[in-house]
C-alpha positions, 0 to 999 in steps of 0.5 A, a space after each residue: 586132374 586131381 584124383 582121390 581113392 576111397 578105401 573101405 567104401 560101403 554101397 550106401 556111401 557111393 551116392 554121397 561120394 558121387 555127388 561130391 565128385 560131381 560138385 567138385 569135378 574131382 575123380 574119386 575111385 572107391 574100393 571095398 577093402 581097407 588100407 593095408 600093406 597088401 592094398 596100398 598099391 591101389 593108391 599109386 597114381 592118386 593124390 589123396 586118400 580117404 579111408 575108414 578102418 576097423 583095424 590098424 593100417 599096419 604094425 611096423 609103420 612101413 605103409 607110411 613110407 610107401 604112401 610118401 613115395 607115392 606122393 601122398 601127403 594126407 590121410 582123411 579118416 571119415 570117422 572120429 576115431 583114429 586109433 588105427 593110425 600110427 601118428 608118429 610114422 605119419 608125421 615122420 613121413 610128412 603125412 597129415 591126418 584128419 578125422 571127422 570129429 562131429 558127424 552127428 552127435 544126435 545119431 549116437 545120442 539117439 541110440 543111447 536113448 533107445 538102449 537106456 529105455 530098453 534096459 529100464 523097461 526090461 525089454 530084453 527080459 520081456 522078449 525072452 519071456 515072449 519067445 518062450 510063450 511066457 506072458 507073465 509080467 511079475 518081477 520086471 516092473 520098471 522105474 520111470 526115467 525121471 527117477 534115474 541118475 544118468 552118469 556120462 563119461 566123456 562130455 564132448 559133442 556126443 556126451 553133451 547131446 546125451 546129457 541134453 536129451 536125458 535132462 529134457 526128459 526129467 532125469 538127473 545127469 552127472 558128467 565127467 570130462 577133463 575139460 568142463 563146460 560151465 554153460 552146461 552146469 549153468 543151464 542146469 543140464 548136468 553137474 560135473 563130478 569125479 568118475 567115482 561119484 558116477 559109478 556110486 550114484 548113477 543108475 545108467 553109466 554111459 561112455 563117450 570117450 575117445 580110445 587112447 592108451 589111457 582109456 583102454 579098459 577104463 571101465 573094469 572091475 574097479 568101476 563095477 565094484 562101485 556101481 549099484 546092483 540096479 545100475 546099467 552100463 552103456 558103451 557106444 564109444 570104443 570096444 576096448 573102453 570096457 574090460 569085457 571079461 570084467 563085465 561078464 563077471 560083474 553081470 554074472 555076480 549081479 554087480 550091475 543089472 545089465 548092459 547095452 554095447 554097440 562096440 566090443 573088444 575084438 569087433 573087427 572079427 565080427 561086425 559086418 560079417 556073417 557066421 553059420 554058428 558062433 562068432 570067433 570071439 568067445 566073450 561075445 558069444 557069452 554076452 549074446 547068451 545073457 537076457 539082460 544084455 543088448 548088442 548092436 553091431 556098431 550102428 550108432 553112427 549109421 544114419 543118413 545124416 551122419 554117413 553123408 557128413 562123414 563122406 563129404 567132410 573127409 573128401 573136403 579135408 583131403 582136397 584142402 590138403 592136396 591143394 595146399 590149404 589147411 583143414 581145421 580137422 587136422 590132427 595135432 601131433 605130439 609136440 606140436 
């Protein structure tokens, strides 16, 4: 009987795993920890792996040799991001890698809308006043969304959905992407421009790009220096897209008006953990102290529809490759 092991499984994922297992008559074992050199031995005797990593599998690529020795020929990531995988080492050891590129664009886009509305209506500042028994409204008058220009960095599945939502609510939308979708411009949903124009004109800049070497600290002081002092930043893509130190300076110097972050640098040291006092990440503690910053613990994906799709698609991909079939979600290695 074919057997699959699922790494780093949360309790809310187990019912979907059980449903898939019963439907496909495949044994799936769930474990709560990530796939690392000290946990890879649990994969011995299994035919395939699905996983979700917050940190890299390893630093030297040896884990892929171990997986190959176990007869593992695939790694199925149940998220879009695969920056924790050494693709070169995977290719060298004949291991195919898949991801779930589109589990629910609406899940992320809806969080962006929530964050944008809270920033626009000065919810963090009003809450700070209320917590201090201050019910005065002076100084926090809002503009309406129809007056805003929304700038989207990365107009893929999620960015496109964000554009459609804000366009439908009357905002003007600007977008930047390496690949342009002419249908979006023809429909009047957005206008494609260079990133610098987004930084200069947008009232809200929201990031929806994959993490790559080129995109690390994509948004930093250079971007903040061009943004309006009344503009807001939203990052729901990957923490390292934004230079946190530069963001703190921009907020302190009032180069921008505020930010909403669902992802942050060094988040693996924080999210899904509890602390008696401060977190071990200094810059995160500083962000928490600011009244014009909204923080959430990487929850953009966290809806019933998205979680079910992530789990079941990852399992489908794993089974396809185990059975010698092709998955449309296979990651193309460089040079292929």
